[in-house]
SERO-4910 file (N, C-alpha, C, O; in steps of 0.05 Angstrom, whole numbers):
BEGIN
 pado doro    nc1    nc2    nc3   cac1   cac2   cac3    cc1    cc2    cc3    oc1    oc2    oc3
  Met    A   -212   -858    481   -190   -852    498   -199   -853    527   -218   -840    535
  Glu    A   -186   -869    543   -193   -872    571   -175   -853    587   -150   -854    586
  Leu    A   -187   -836    603   -173   -817    619   -173   -826    648   -190   -842    656
  Pro    A   -153   -816    664   -152   -825    692   -176   -815    708   -188   -795    701
  Glu    A   -183   -830    728   -206   -823    746   -198   -797    761   -178   -797    776
  Thr    A   -215   -776    759   -209   -751    772   -232   -741    789   -234   -717    795
  Asp    A   -250   -759    796   -274   -750    811   -270   -754    841   -289   -749    856
  Lys    A   -246   -761    850   -242   -765    878   -232   -739    891   -208   -733    890
  Leu    A   -250   -725    904   -243   -700    917   -224   -704    940   -209   -686    947
  Thr    A   -224   -728    952   -207   -733    975   -178   -733    967   -160   -730    984
  Asp    A   -172   -736    941   -144   -736    932   -135   -708    925   -112   -704    916
  Met    A   -152   -688    928   -145   -660    919   -141   -642    943   -152   -645    964
  Met    A   -124   -622    938   -120   -601    957   -144   -582    956   -158   -581    936
  Pro    A   -149   -566    977   -173   -548    977   -174   -530    953   -195   -526    941
  Gly    A   -152   -518    946   -152   -500    922   -158   -514    896   -170   -503    879
  Gln    A   -149   -539    894   -154   -555    870   -184   -562    869   -196   -563    847
  Ile    A   -196   -567    891   -225   -572    892   -241   -548    882   -259   -551    865
  Leu    A   -233   -524    891   -246   -500    881   -242   -496    851   -260   -489    837
  Ala    A   -217   -501    843   -210   -497    814   -227   -516    797   -235   -509    775
  Arg    A   -232   -540    806   -248   -559    791   -276   -549    788   -287   -550    766
  Gly    A   -288   -540    809   -316   -529    808   -317   -505    790   -336   -502    774
  Val    A   -297   -487    792   -296   -463    775   -293   -471    745   -308   -461    728
  Ser    A   -276   -490    740   -272   -499    712   -297   -512    701   -304   -507    678
  Arg    A   -311   -527    717   -336   -539    708   -357   -517    701   -370   -518    681
  His    A   -359   -497    719   -378   -476    715   -371   -459    690   -389   -454    674
  Leu    A   -346   -452    687   -338   -436    664   -342   -452    638   -349   -440    617
  Ala    A   -338   -478    639   -342   -495    615   -372   -493    607   -378   -493    583
  Ser    A   -390   -491    626   -418   -489    620   -425   -462    607   -447   -459    595
  His    A   -407   -443    609   -410   -417    596   -393   -414    571   -389   -392    561
  Gly    A   -383   -436    561   -368   -436    536   -338   -430    538   -325   -424    518
  Phe    A   -327   -431    562   -298   -426    566   -283   -452    567   -293   -473    576
  Ala    A   -259   -451    558   -239   -473    562   -221   -463    584   -215   -439    586
  Thr    A   -212   -481    602   -195   -473    624   -170   -490    626   -169   -513    618
  Ile    A   -150   -477    638   -125   -491    645   -119   -484    674   -119   -460    681
  Glu    A   -114   -504    690   -106   -499    718    -76   -496    720    -62   -509    704
  Glu    A    -67   -480    739    -38   -477    743    -24   -468    718     -4   -480    709
  Phe    A    -34   -446    706    -23   -435    681     -3   -413    687     -7   -397    705
  Val    A     19   -413    672     40   -393    675     38   -373    652     47   -378    630
  Pro    A     26   -349    658     24   -329    637     51   -315    631     55   -305    609
  Ser    A     68   -314    651     94   -300    649    112   -312    670    103   -322    691
  Arg    A    138   -311    665    157   -321    684    152   -309    712    150   -285    716
  Gly    A    151   -327    732    147   -318    760    118   -316    769    112   -311    792
  Leu    A     99   -321    750     71   -320    757     58   -347    750     65   -360    730
  Arg    A     40   -356    767     25   -381    762     -3   -376    773     -8   -374    797
  Val    A    -22   -375    754    -50   -371    762    -64   -397    766    -57   -418    754
  Asp    A    -83   -397    784    -98   -422    791   -115   -432    767   -114   -455    760
  Val    A   -129   -414    755   -146   -421    731   -144   -398    711   -148   -375    717
  Met    A   -137   -405    686   -138   -387    664   -160   -397    646   -161   -420    639
  Ala    A   -179   -379    639   -202   -386    623   -201   -371    597   -197   -347    596
  Leu    A   -206   -386    575   -207   -374    548   -235   -377    537   -245   -399    534
  Gly    A   -247   -355    530   -274   -355    519   -274   -357    488   -253   -354    476
  Ala    A   -297   -363    476   -299   -367    448   -291   -342    431   -283   -344    408
  Lys    A   -294   -318    443   -287   -294    429   -258   -284    436   -250   -262    429
  Gly    A   -243   -302    449   -215   -295    456   -212   -281    482   -189   -273    489
  Glu    A   -233   -278    498   -231   -265    524   -215   -283    543   -218   -307    543
  Leu    A   -199   -271    560   -183   -286    579   -189   -276    607   -187   -253    614
  Trp    A   -196   -296    624   -202   -290    652   -182   -305    670   -175   -328    664
  Val    A   -174   -292    691   -158   -305    712   -175   -309    737   -189   -291    745
  Val    A   -173   -333    748   -188   -339    773   -168   -350    793   -154   -370    788
  Glu    A   -165   -336    816   -148   -345    838   -166   -358    859   -185   -346    868
  Cys    A   -160   -382    866   -175   -398    885   -163   -396    913   -140   -402    917
  Lys    A   -179   -386    932   -170   -383    959   -187   -400    978   -211   -397    980
  Ser    A   -174   -418    992   -188   -438   1008   -190   -429   1038   -205   -442   1053
  Ser    A   -176   -408   1045   -178   -399   1073   -169   -370   1075   -157   -359   1057
  Arg    A   -174   -359   1099   -164   -332   1104   -134   -330   1102   -123   -312   1091
  Ala    A   -120   -350   1114    -91   -351   1113    -80   -353   1085    -61   -340   1078
  Asp    A    -94   -369   1068    -86   -372   1040    -88   -345   1026    -70   -337   1011
  Phe    A   -109   -330   1031   -113   -304   1019    -92   -284   1029    -80   -269   1013
  Met    A    -89   -283   1055    -70   -263   1067    -41   -268   1058    -25   -249   1058
  Gly    A    -35   -293   1052     -8   -299   1043     -3   -294   1013     19   -299   1004
  Asp    A    -23   -284    999    -20   -280    970    -13   -251    965    -30   -233    967
  Gly    A     12   -246    959     21   -219    954     25   -213    924     32   -190    917
  Lys    A     19   -232    906     25   -229    878      0   -224    861      3   -220    837
  Trp    A    -24   -224    873    -48   -224    856    -50   -199    838    -60   -202    816
  Gln    A    -41   -176    847    -43   -152    830    -26   -154    805    -32   -141    785
  Gly    A     -5   -171    806     11   -175    782     -4   -191    761      5   -191    737
  Tyr    A    -25   -205    768    -41   -220    749    -60   -203    732    -68   -211    711
  Leu    A    -66   -179    742    -86   -162    729    -78   -155    700    -95   -152    683
  Glu    A    -52   -152    695    -43   -145    668    -43   -168    649    -35   -165    625
  Trp    A    -52   -192    658    -51   -216    641    -79   -227    636    -82   -250    628
  Cys    A   -100   -210    640   -127   -220    635   -146   -196    629   -140   -173    635
  Asp    A   -169   -203    618   -190   -183    613   -208   -180    638   -218   -158    642
  Arg    A   -210   -201    654   -225   -200    679   -211   -217    699   -199   -237    693
  Tyr    A   -212   -208    725   -199   -222    747   -220   -229    768   -238   -213    775
  Phe    A   -219   -254    777   -238   -264    797   -223   -278    820   -201   -289    817
  Trp    A   -236   -277    843   -229   -294    866   -250   -316    867   -273   -312    862
  Ala    A   -241   -341    872   -259   -363    877   -255   -372    905   -233   -379    913
  Val    A   -277   -374    920   -276   -382    948   -300   -400    954   -318   -402    938
  Asp    A   -299   -414    977   -322   -430    984   -342   -413    999   -337   -390   1005
  Gln    A   -365   -425   1005   -387   -409   1017   -382   -399   1045   -395   -381   1055
  Asp    A   -362   -411   1058   -355   -402   1086   -333   -381   1087   -326   -372   1109
  Phe    A   -321   -374   1064   -299   -355   1064   -309   -327   1071   -331   -319   1062
  Pro    A   -294   -312   1088   -302   -284   1094   -298   -265   1071   -276   -254   1068
  Val    A   -317   -263   1053   -314   -248   1028   -308   -218   1032   -299   -205   1014
  Glu    A   -314   -208   1056   -307   -179   1061   -277   -174   1060   -269   -151   1058
  Leu    A   -261   -195   1061   -232   -192   1059   -223   -186   1030   -202   -174   1026
  Leu    A   -239   -194   1011   -232   -192    983   -234   -163    973   -253   -149    980
  Pro    A   -215   -154    957   -215   -126    948   -238   -120    930   -247   -136    913
  Asp    A   -248    -95    932   -268    -85    914   -255    -83    886   -231    -82    884
  Gly    A   -271    -83    866   -260    -80    839   -249   -106    827   -235   -106    808
  Thr    A   -257   -129    840   -249   -155    829   -274   -172    829   -294   -167    843
  Gly    A   -274   -193    812   -297   -211    811   -297   -231    833   -277   -235    847
  Leu    A   -320   -243    838   -323   -262    860   -339   -286    850   -361   -284    838
  Ile    A   -328   -310    854   -341   -335    848   -342   -352    873   -322   -355    887
  Ile    A   -366   -362    879   -369   -381    902   -369   -409    889   -384   -415    871
  Ala    A   -351   -426    899   -347   -452    887   -346   -475    907   -340   -471    931
  Asp    A   -350   -499    897   -343   -523    911   -331   -542    890   -325   -533    868
  Gly    A   -328   -567    896   -316   -585    878   -332   -594    854   -322   -607    836
  Tyr    A   -358   -586    854   -376   -595    833   -386   -573    815   -394   -579    792
  Asp    A   -387   -549    824   -397   -527    808   -389   -500    821   -374   -500    841
  Ala    A   -398   -479    810   -392   -452    821   -414   -433    812   -431   -439    795
  Glu    A   -413   -409    823   -432   -388    815   -416   -361    815   -403   -355    834
  Ile    A   -419   -347    793   -407   -320    791   -426   -301    807   -448   -296    798
  Val    A   -416   -291    829   -431   -274    847   -427   -245    839   -446   -229    839
  Arg    A   -403   -238    831   -396   -210    823   -378   -212    799   -356   -224    800
  Met    A   -386   -200    777   -370   -200    752   -346   -181    756   -349   -159    765
  Gly    A   -323   -191    749   -299   -174    751   -300   -153    730   -311   -158    708
  Pro    A   -290   -129    735   -291   -107    715   -273   -115    691   -253   -128    694
  Glu    A   -282   -106    668   -267   -113    644   -245    -92    639   -249    -68    640
  Ser    A   -221   -102    633   -198    -86    625   -185   -101    602   -169   -119    607
  Lys    A   -191    -93    578   -183   -108    554   -152   -108    551   -138    -88    555
  Leu    A   -142   -132    545   -114   -136    541   -105   -123    514   -121   -122    496
  Pro    A    -81   -113    513    -70   -104    487    -69   -128    468    -65   -151    476
  Gly    A    -73   -123    442    -74   -144    422    -50   -163    422    -53   -187    420
  Ala    A    -26   -152    423     -2   -168    422     -1   -187    446      7   -210    443
  Arg    A     -8   -177    470     -7   -194    494    -29   -216    492    -24   -239    499
  Arg    A    -52   -209    482    -74   -228    479    -65   -251    460    -69   -274    466
  Thr    A    -53   -243    438    -43   -263    418    -23   -282    431    -25   -306    428
  Lys    A     -4   -271    446     16   -287    459      3   -306    479     10   -330    480
  Leu    A    -16   -296    495    -29   -313    515    -46   -335    503    -46   -358    513
  Val    A    -61   -329    482    -77   -349    469    -60   -371    457    -67   -394    459
  Arg    A    -38   -363    445    -19   -384    434     -8   -401    456     -6   -425    453
  Ser    A      0   -388    478     11   -403    500    -10   -422    512     -4   -445    519
  Phe    A    -34   -412    515    -56   -428    525    -60   -453    507    -62   -476    517
  Ala    A    -61   -449    481    -65   -471    462    -43   -491    464    -47   -516    465
  Phe    A    -18   -482    465      5   -499    466      5   -516    491      9   -540    490
  His    A      0   -503    514      0   -518    539    -23   -537    542    -21   -559    553
  Ala    A    -46   -530    531    -69   -548    532    -63   -573    515    -69   -595    523
  Ala    A    -51   -569    492    -45   -592    474    -24   -609    487    -26   -634    486
  Arg    A     -4   -597    500     17   -613    513      6   -629    536     13   -652    540
  Arg    A    -12   -617    552    -23   -632    574    -40   -655    565    -40   -676    577
  Leu    A    -55   -651    543    -71   -673    532    -53   -695    522    -58   -719    526
  Gln    A    -31   -687    509    -12   -707    499      0   -723    521      3   -747    519
  Cys    A      6   -710    544     17   -725    567     -3   -743    580      4   -763    592
  Leu    A    -29   -736    579    -50   -753    589    -52   -779    572    -55   -801    583
  Arg    A    -49   -775    546    -51   -798    528    -26   -816    530    -28   -840    527
  Asp    A     -3   -804    536     22   -819    538     37   -810    563     55   -793    561
  Pro    A     31   -821    586     43   -811    611     73   -813    612     86   -796    626
  Arg    A     85   -831    597    115   -832    597    127   -808    583    150   -801    588
  Leu    A    112   -796    566    121   -772    552    125   -748    570    143   -731    565
  Ser    A    110   -747    592    111   -723    609    139   -719    621    146   -696    626
  Gly    A    154   -740    625    181   -737    636    200   -725    615    222   -715    623
  Leu    A    193   -726    590    210   -716    569    204   -687    561    220   -673    548
  Leu    A    180   -678    568    170   -652    560    169   -633    583    163   -641    606
  Asn    A    174   -608    578    170   -586    598    141   -577    593    135   -564    573
  Thr    A    123   -582    612     95   -575    609     88   -549    623     65   -541    623
  Asp    A    107   -535    634    101   -509    647     99   -487    627     94   -464    634
***
């Protein structure tokens, strides 16, 4: 299967560049990731990561001070994950980020977990719903990559 060329960072927005590095790093730790995942109506997380044991992490990518200051919904994401992280580049003023959250320093090629987010285990029913949704959306996105004309017929959100 031939996939589209996705190594051109110049075609990506700053947050997408961070998300790519985060996804690569988490993959090296056994996680599968989906970018722009909707855990619940009205919420869209930058990266949702699913670990082999069913753990779910949310990573919000912030490319600038203004990007961070304009984010008023992040606390609503806490109830949709076991751990929550911010991903920023090495020049981001990390003192702005709230205590009690994880921190990842990233670029377009890799990332490093600098501070592990505290664990707050999801209730079983919510975890089951999220894992099913993750699997469904991952399969749909792969299907649309294989058949680009199909994407216009399917709702991939």
